[in-house]
N, C-alpha and C positions, 0 to 999 in steps of 0.2 A: 689186789697185788698178786695173788696166786694165779688168778686168771690170766693176767698179762704175762707172768713168768711161764706158765704152761704154753701159752700161745707162742711166745718167743722160741721155746724149745722145739715146738712142732715145726715152726717155720725154718729153724736151723736144720732140723733133720731132713726136711724136704729139699732144701738147697744142697745138702750133702749128697743125697741120693742122685740129684741131677748132675752134680759134678762127677760122681763116680760113673754114671751112665755115659756121659760124654767122653770120659777117659777111656772106658772100655771100647766105645765106638771107634775112637782114633786108633787104638791098638789093633783092632780087627781089620780096619782099613789098611793100615801099613803092612800087616801080615799078608793080606790078600794081594796087595801090590807086589810084594816081594815074591810070592809064589808064582804070580803071573810072569814075572821077569825070569825066574829060574826054569819054568816049564812053558816055552813058547809053543810047543806042539799042542798043548791043551788049549792055548788061546786060539790057535788056528782051527782046531777042531770045533771049538765053540763058535767061532765066527762063521765057519762053514755051514753051521746049522741055521744061521740067520740070513735074511735077505740082504744082500750087499746094497749099500747106498750108492747112488750115482756119484761120479767123481766131482761134478760141479755143484752138488747140493750139500750144504753143511749138515751134519747130523742134528737131529732135533734136540733142543735143550730139555733136560730133565726138569720136571716141575719142582718148584721150591716150596717146602713146607711153610705153613703160616705159624709164626710164633704164638705161643699160648696166650700171651698178653693181648694179641690182636684178634683172637678167634671170634670173640663176641661181635666186635665191630665188623669184621669181614663176613661173618655169618649173616648179618642183616643185609649187607650189600649183595651177597650171593643169593639170598632169598628173593630180593627184588629182581635180580638178573634172571633167576629161574622163572619167576612169574612172567616177566617180559617174554622170555623164550617160549614158555607154555602158551601164552596168549597168541604169540605168532604162529604156533602150530595149528591153531584153528583155521578153518578154510576162510580165505579172504573173498570179498565180493567179486573180484575179477575172475577167480577160479570158479566160483559158483555160477557166474554168468556163462562161462564157457561150457561148463558141465550141463547147464540147463538148456542152452541154445544149440549145442552141437548135435543132438539127435534129430531135431527138426531140420537142421541144415543138411545132415547126412541123407535124410529121406528125400529132401528136395533135390540134392545132387544126384541121387539115384534116378529120380524121375527125369531130370534134365539130361542126364547121360543117355538114357534111352531115346529121348526125343532128339538129341544131337546126333546120335548114331544113325537114326533113320534119315535125318536131313542130309548128313554127309554121304550116306550110301545112295540116296535117291538123286533125282534130277534137281539138284539144288541151284541156288543163284547167289551172286555176290551180295545182293541186298539181304538175303536171308542169313548168310554167313556173317555179315556185318552186325546184324541184329543179335545173333546168337553170341558172337564174340563180346559185344558190349554187355549183354546180359550176364555172361559168365564172369566178366570182370567185376561188375557191380554186385553180383550174387555173392561172391567170395571175397569181397573187400575187407571183411572182418577177420579173415584167417590170418593175415600178417600181424594184425594187432593182437589176436589171441596168442599167436606164437610168441610174440614179444612179452606179453603179460605172463605167460607160463614160464618162459625162460627167466624172467626176473624173479618169479616166485620160487623157482627151483634154486636159483643162486642164493636167495635169502635163506631158504631152508638149509642149504649146504653151509652157509655161514653160521647159522644158528647151531648146527651140529658141531662145527669146529669150535665155537665158543663153549658149547656144552662139554666137549671132550677135554678142553683145556681146564675148565672149571672142575670137572670131576677128577681129573688126574691130580690137580693141586690139592683138593680136599681129601682124596684117597691117601696121598702122601702124608698129609698132615695127620690124618687119622692113625696111620700106621706108627708114625714117630711118637705121637702123644700117647698112644696106647702102650707103646714100649716104655715110655718115660713115666708111666703111671699117672696120667692126667686124671682129673676128677671124672666120675661117670657122667655127670651132667654135661660136661663139655663134649665127651665122646658121643653121647646121645644126640646132642645138637648137630654134630658133624654127620652122624648116621642119617638123620632126617634130611639133611641137605643132599647126601648121596642118593637116598631113596627117591627124593623129588626129582633129582637129575635123571635117574633111570626112567622114571615115569615120563618125564618130558621127552627123553630120547625116543621112547616107544611111540609117543604121539607124533613127533617130527618124522620119524621113519615111515609111519603109516601115511602121513600127509605127503611125504616125498614120493612114495610109491603111487599114490593117487595122481599127483601132478605129472609124474613121468608117464603114467598110462594115458592121461589126457594129451600130453605132448605127442605121444605116438599116434593117437587117434587124429589129432589135428594135422600132423605131418602126413598121415595117410590120405586125408581129405585133400590137402594141398597138392599132393602128388597126382591124385585123380583129376583135380582141376587143371593142373599144368598139362597133363596128358590131353585133356579135352581141348584146351586152348591151342596146344601144338597141332592137334589134328585139324582144328578149324583153320588155324593160320596156314598150315600146309596146303589144305584144300583151297583156301582163298588165294594164296599165291599162285597155285597151279592154274586156277581159273583166270586170274589176271593175266598170266603169261599166255593163255590160250584164248583171249578175247577175240582175236581175229582169225582163229582157227575153227573150222567147222567141227562141232562137238556132238552133233546129233544128225540123224538123217533128215532130209527135207520133209516138209509137211505132207507131200504127196507120196512118200515112200511107203511101200506095203509093210515094211518091218515095224513101222511105228504103230500101225493099226492092228497088228496081230498079237500084241502083247496082252496077256490076261492078268487075272488076279486083281481086278479093279476093286471089287468089294472088300477083299481082304486087306488091300493096301489102305483103303479109306478107313476101315476099322482100326488098323494098326496106328495110323496117323492120329485119328481121333482119340484112341486110347492113350497114346503117349502124351498128347496135349492135355487131355483131361487129368492124367496123372500128375503132370507138372502143375496144373492149376490147383488140384486138390492139395498137393504138398505146399504150394505157396499159401493157400488159404489157412492151412493149419499153422504154418510158421508165422504168418502175419495177421492173425485174427485180431489182435489188439490194434494194429495199425489200420485195418479196415474199419474198425469201430471209430477210431479217431478221425478217419477220412469222412465217414458219414456224419459225424458230429460237426466237422468243419463245414460241410455242405449245409447242414441244418442251421448253423450259426450265420453263415453268409446269407442264406435265404431269409432268415429272420431279420437281419439287419437291413436288407434291401426292402423287405415289406414295410419296416418301420420308416425308412427314408422316403418311401414312395409318398406317404402322407405329407411329409415335410416338403417334398419337392414340388408338389402340385401348386401351391401358391406362387412359388418362384416362376414356374412355367407360365402360369396365367399372367403374371406381371411382365414377363420377358419371353415372348414367343420364340426368340432365337435359341432358347434352351430346350426346345421341344425335341430335337433330334438327340440331344445328350440325355434326355430323361427316359429314353427307350429302355435303358438298363433297369430302371425302377419299375416300369410297366411290365417287364418280363423277368421278375425276380428269380423264378426257378431256373430258367435257361441261363441267366447270368451267373447264378450261384454254381450251376453245374460246370460251366466253362472255367470259372475261377477256381473251383475245387480241383479240377483236373490239373491246373498249374502246379499244385502241390505234390503231384505224383513223384517227381524226381527227388523231392525232399523226404517224402514219407516212405516210399518203397525204393530200395537201392536198385532193384530190377523187377521186371514183371514178365511172366510167361507170355508166350506168343498169343495164346487165346485171350488172356486178360488184357494184353495190349490192344487187341482188336476191339474188345469191349470198351475199354477206355477211349479208344479212337472214335467209336460210334457215339459214345456219350459226349465227346467234345464236339464232333462234327455236326450232329443233328441240331443241338441248341444253337450252334454257331449260325447255321442256316436260318433258324427261326429269328435270331437277333438281326442278322444282316438283311432280312426281308423288310425290316422296318427302316433301314437307313440307306439302302441302295435303291436305284430306280427299278421300276417294274420290268423294263426290257432286259435286265441282268438276272432275273429270277432263273431262267433256264440254266445259266452257268452254275448257280448254287445247287440246283437239283441234280444236275449231271454229276457233280463231284460226289454227292451222296451215293448215287448209283454206282459210280466207278469204285468208290470205297468198299461197298459191300461185295462187288465182284472180286475185288482184291482179296477180301477175307475168304471168299469161296475158293479162290486159287490157293490160299494158304492151306486150307484143309486137304485139298487134293494135290498138294505140291509134289508128292512122291509118285504121281501117276502121270508119266509124260503124255500118253495118248489121250488124256483128259485135259491136263493143264495147258498144253500147247494150243489146241484149238480154242480153248477159252481165252487164252492170252491174245491170240490173233484177232478174235472177235472184239475184244476190249480195245485193242490198238486201232483197229479199223473204225470202230464206233467213235473213239476219241478223235481221230483225224477228221471224220465226216462231221462230227458235232462242232468242233472248233472252226472248221472251214465254213460251215453254215452260220455259226454265230458271228464270225468276222464279216461275212458278206452281208448279213441282214442288219447288223448293228453299226458297223463302221465303214461300210463301202457304199453308203447311200448318197443322196444328193444334198445332204446337209439339213434336210427337214426331218421332223419327227425324232427318230432315234439318233440323228446326227449330233444332238446335244450331248449324248453320252460320250462321244469321242472327245469333246472339249473338256468334259468334267472328269473323265477317267482315262487319261492317256496311257497310264500304266497297264490298264486292262486291255487296251487296243494292242499295245506292243507285245504283251504276254500272249494274247490270243494268236497273234501271227507267229510268235517265236516257237510255240509248242508244236506247230504243224510238222517241221522237219524231224523232231524227236519221235513223234508217232509213226511217221513214215519209215524212219530207220529201224525202229523197233519191230514194225510189222514185217518188213522185207527180211531183216536179219533172222527173225524167228522162222519165217517161211522157208528160207534156204538152209536152215540147220545151225545158224549161229545163235544158239539159244542163250548162252551166257551174256553175249553182247546185247541181245534184244531185251533180256530181262533187266539188265543194268540200266539201259536207256529208258525203257518203258516205265519201270518201277520208280526210277529216279525222277522223271518228269511228273508222274502222278503224285508221289509223296511230296515233291516240292510244291505242287499246287495245293495239296491238303494243308501243308504247313503255312503257306501264304494266306489261305482263307481263314485259318484259325488265328494266326497272328493279327490279321486285319480286324477280326472280331475282338480280340483282346485289346488292340489299340483303341477301338471305338469304346469299349467298356471303360478303359482307363481314362479316355478323354471325358466321358461322362462323369466318372468319379472325381476327376480334377475340377471340372466345371462346377460341380455342386459343393465340393469340399471348400473351394474358395469363397463360397457364399454361405457356408454354415460355420458355426462356432467350432473351434476357437480361432480359425484362420481369419474369419471376417472381422475379428477384433483388431487386427493389425491395420494400421493406416495405409501401408503400402499395398495391402491386398484390396482394401476398399477403393483406393484411388486408381489402382492399376491392375485390376483383376483380369481384364481382357488381355493386356499385354503379357502378364505372367502366364495366363492360360495358353496363349499362342506359343510362347517359348517352351513351356513344358511339353506341349503336344509335339512340337518339332523335335525335342529331345527324345520323346518316347518313340517317334517314328524312325529316328536314326537307330535306336536300339533294336527295334523290330526288324529293320532292314538288315542289320548286322547279324542278328540271330537267324534270319531266313537264309542269308548267304552261307553261314556256317553249316546249318543243317542240310542245305542243298548240296554243298560240297561233300558232306558225309554220305548223302544218298547216292552220289555218283562215285563214292570211294576216292574222292580227290582231296578230302580235308587234310589228311596226314601229309601227303606229298606237297600240297599247296603251302601249308604252314611250315613245312620243313624247308622248302625253297625260300620262303619269306624270311625265316629265321637265319638261314645261311647267308642270305643277302644282307640282312641287318647286322650280322655279327662279323662279317668280313672286315678285317682291320686294314687300314691304309697307314703306312708309315710315312710321316712327314718329319724328317730329321729324327729327333728323339721322341717325337709325339706319335702315339698310336691311337688312332681314332677310327670309329666305324660309323656306318650309316645309322645304326640303331642308337648310338650315342648322340649323334646330331639330332635325330628325330626325338629322342627322349628329352634332350635339352630344350628344344622349341616347344614341346608339349607341356613341360613343366612351367616354362616362362608364360606360355599362353594360359595355363591354369592359374598362375599367379595373377595375371591381368583380370581374369574372370572373377576370381575370389575378391580381388580389390574392388572391382566394380560392384559386386553384390554387397559387400560390407558397407561401402560408402552409400549405396542406395538404401540399405536398411537403416543406417544411421540417420540419413537425411529425412526419411519418411516416418520413422517410428521412435527414434531416440532423441534427436535434437529438439523436436517440438514439445517434448515432455519436460524439458528443463528450460529455465530462464537463463539463457546464455547471452553474453554480450555479442553485439554484432561483429561478425568476422571470425569468431572462435570456431563455429562449426566448419567453415571452409578450411581454416588452418588445421584443425584436427583431421579432417578427411584427407587433406593433401599430404600431411606428414605421415598418416597411416598408409596412404597409397605408396609413398616412397619406401616405407619400412617393409611392406608386404612384397613389393617388387624386388627390393634388395635381398630379402630372405629367400624369395622364390628363385632369384638368380643364383644365389650360392647353392641352394638345393639342386638346381638344375646342373650347375657345374660339377657338384659332387656326384650326383646320380649318373652323369655322363662319363664318369671315370677320369675326369681331368685331375691331374696332380695339383693340389692346392699350393704346394711349395713352389711349383713353377708359376702358378697363378700369382703368388706373392711377388715373384720377380717381374711378372707382367705388370702388376699394379705399380711397382716401383718405376718401371720404365714409363708407364702411363703418367705417373706423377711428374717425372722429368718433362714429359711432353706438355703437361699442364703448365709447368713452370715457364715454358717458352712459348709454344704456339697456341696453347689452349687456355692461357691465363685469363683472357677476357671472358670466355664461356664459364670458366670456373668461378670467376668473380661474380658473374651474374647469378650463377647457381647459389652461391653462398648468400648473396644479397637477397635472393628469393626466400631462403630459409630465415634470414633475419626479419624479412617482412612478415613471414608467417608467425614467428615467435614473438617479436616485439610489437607487431601490428601497428606501426605508425600510419599505414595505409591499409584499408580493409576493402573487401568486396562490397560494392555498393556505395563507396564514399564518393562525394563530389570533390574533385581536386583540380588544381591548375598547376601545370609544370611548364615553364617557359611560356610558349604561346598556345599551348594545348589545354583545353578545358573540357571536362566530361566526367563520366561515371566509370569507376573501376569495375570491369566486368570479369577479369580473370587475372590471377597471379600464377604464372607458369614457372617452369624450371629455369628458363633463360630470360623471358620477358613477360611483361604485363600488358593487358589490353585495356585501353580507355576508349569508351564510346562517347562521341560528341553528340550535340543536340541534333545534327542532321543525319544521325544514324551511321556516320562513318566511324571507323575504328583506327586508333593510333597504337602502334606497337612500340612500347617504351622499354628499353633494357632495365632490368631490375636494379642494376647498379646506379642508374640515374635517380631512381626514387629514394635511394639511400644517401647518395653523395650531394645531390643538388637540392635547392630550396623548392619545397612543395607546399602549395597552399591547399589546405584540407578544410573544407567548410563543415564537414560532418564528423570529425574525429572524436570530439568530446560529446557532442549531442546531435541527435538526428531529428529532434523535435522542432527546432527553430533555426532560421538562417537569416542573416541580415540582408536587407534590400535597400538600395540607395538610388534616389532619383534627383537629378540636377535640374534646377529651375532658375531661369534668368529673367528678371523683370527690369523695366525701365527705371532709370535713376529718378528719384523723387517719390517713388511709390512708398506708401506707409508700410513699414516693415512689420508692424504688429498685425495689420490686416492680413498680410501674406502669410505670416507665421500661423495664425489661427486657421486660415483657409487650408493650408497644407496639412496641419494636424487633423482637421475635420475630415478631409478626403481620406487620409490614411486610416483614421478610426472607423470610417464607414465601410471599409473594404472587409469582406467576410474572412479573408485568409490572412489578415494582419493581426498579430497577437496583441492583446490588451497590455500585457506586461512582458518585458519592459515597454513603456509607452513610446510612441513614435517621437522622434526628435527632429527639430528644424533648426539648422545652423546657417548663419550668414557667413559664407566662406570667403567671399571676395567682394570688395567695393571698387567698381571700375569707374571710368570717366562717364560712361553712358549706361552702365548696367549695375544691378545688384544680383549677385549670384548666391542662391540658396541651395542647401542640401537637405533633402528629406530622408531620414533614416528610420526604417521600420523593421520589424521581425516577422518573417513569414512562418506560419504554422506548419506548412508543408515544404520541406527543403527542396524538393525536386520541381517546384513550381515557381521558383523565384523569377525566372524570365517572364513568365505569364503575369505574375503580380506586378513586376516593374512596368510592363506595358500597360496594364489596366490602370495603374496609379497615374502614369503619365497622361493617359487620355482623360481620366477623371479630373486631373489638375488643369488640363487645358480647357475643359468645359467650365470648370469653376472660375478660372481667371476670366474667361469670356463673359460669364454671367455678371461678374463684379466689375466688368469693364476695366480690368487691369491690363495695361499694355505689356506684352511680352517682348523682351529684348530680341532684336534681330541678330545679335551676336551669336557666335558658335563656340561656347566655352568648351574647353577640352575636358571630357569626363575623366574622372579618376578610374583607374583599372579596377576590375572586380578583385 
């Protein structure tokens, strides 16, 4: 009891101290307010010492102290918040990646800047500037992403500092008030720990913030250097484009051209700049180079493995011999395929490395094509290799006009003479020998004749001093030829891979592949050739610096809107609409083909269900594709709803017959009273149902003629269907008339025996013989039997009639001369 009494008195004294403290605090506040009101000058002096707040920004709210009863709970929350902020102060992966990769990029930019400066100051060309501009863009494609990552990081750190300031101010206020109020030492110590942790977190965040800001400055500096380089290249390129038809150098026979010196020093400077860029690239992309080598090794290993598996297929099918070349040359094929990964592995490559990669691609290309083209075309392949290495020599001495111009003239003259000789010896003959090549390779003939004017223009333009024009034309036609030959090799490699992929697992497990491998291979090869032709067109336009203006004109043409009333439509919208509808048709055809070949045969489906599912799926895909096309074309669907309403009115009046047949066709597909392959009779038409379309169905008769029957007739009229319930048996009826007075028992047994002896007549149910009519001079019998094959009833009826005729003659039973009317089928 004394314990509780002492405890109560202590609690009472604590409450009394708090009340007195609050009363004193209120009195001091009121006194300070009154003093401020009586001495406005003091207020003005005090305010003048502080920074004034903007007129439109409210003053910051002062922190609110935490009640002592909530200190423990709030302390736990504050500790968790501080841990979160402290963890955020650690360097994130994006910042570390920028800090790690930026030095190598800076070094490579330094090397590329030197190389670019030499190219711009020397006798450059549009093709070289185009290459450098593309390299600069891909080289620095990471800079915008780095800038964005660092900006986001800086904003996060700034936000963490703001949170930390607010948290520290609130706990500092709480500490001051609770200390003045005489709070327990344990509570004050807990608050001091929070304040100390916040101060440490602030130091970490400020250090990280300084690091991020420094990285931002470095990245911004590199971006400025890149922008300056691109602006210089762009300005020089625009200047050259504007002066293509202006003489920019002395003629080749001018003495000024041959008196320039410093050749060896210029060559050394050019090589040094290119080797510096190559070295910086290798340092920055060491890991990527290793990955590229591993890709080549993996491709070569796979091709070596597949060569053993392909050999039995080639021996069994000699037509695959040309496709199997890629497996017999695995190293060359792997090199060409590995080069295709360049754009994915390396964002850009220095000029010298690009030449190395070009040689690696072109030489194995020639080795592969020697196995698939005719021998008379070998000189064309060899000449392109020679021209390519001459081009790389010109790149090295590009800054030396009195060396590069004569070399370029010799190359253009050699190109003109070679292709003229090639055309005359290969395609201008009498049709014997090499004339076969003209029929098999018409593209080569046209291309050989087409390049002659380009070489002529390039040669003459360079000789008369129009160097920029000559290099644009000459480099463009040679680069286009290199691209064409490499793409053709890639197409042949892909053709071979497709041919054997369709014959290896897992694709050869598909029924549609086993049954239609040749057809699938032809379609895929056609698709690959269209892609290759498109890529060749794009790169050729780029070589002649026409890609950007060409596609800009196309884009302007496609996006030009035509106003028809309140409807705005463009050629691009119309083209997109038809492309999507066409794609929906292709998708529908492929899905139905796959279902019919590989899905339906694996399930025991009733007759007619596969056709119904495929047809309904076709309607659904086309409808969805149509709505996608309408939406993608930018057509307002609300207006389309109005159009549908108007269309519905039209259906109600003029198109009701078509709509009736369409709905009847859907009923036929869902209810399936008549299915594909059924033997039916409607009115006077008898035949097999071959197709159930949108508006009408097709019935093929025995004479192979086809009757078009509207779907509504199959729903509304009487249709006789012999195969609706079962397709295993169908009734056959033969009419026989004998003379009056013939023993009916003998005739009955004879008819049953003839029916039982026929191999296509079912044993059960047994054949029946009925005496259908007794006339004055005849007895009319009906022989009814069941055919085991429903589509041979006419043949069975004829054979039974002939067998009955022979049996009656053997029994010397007189056949009536009457012509009874047979009952309809």
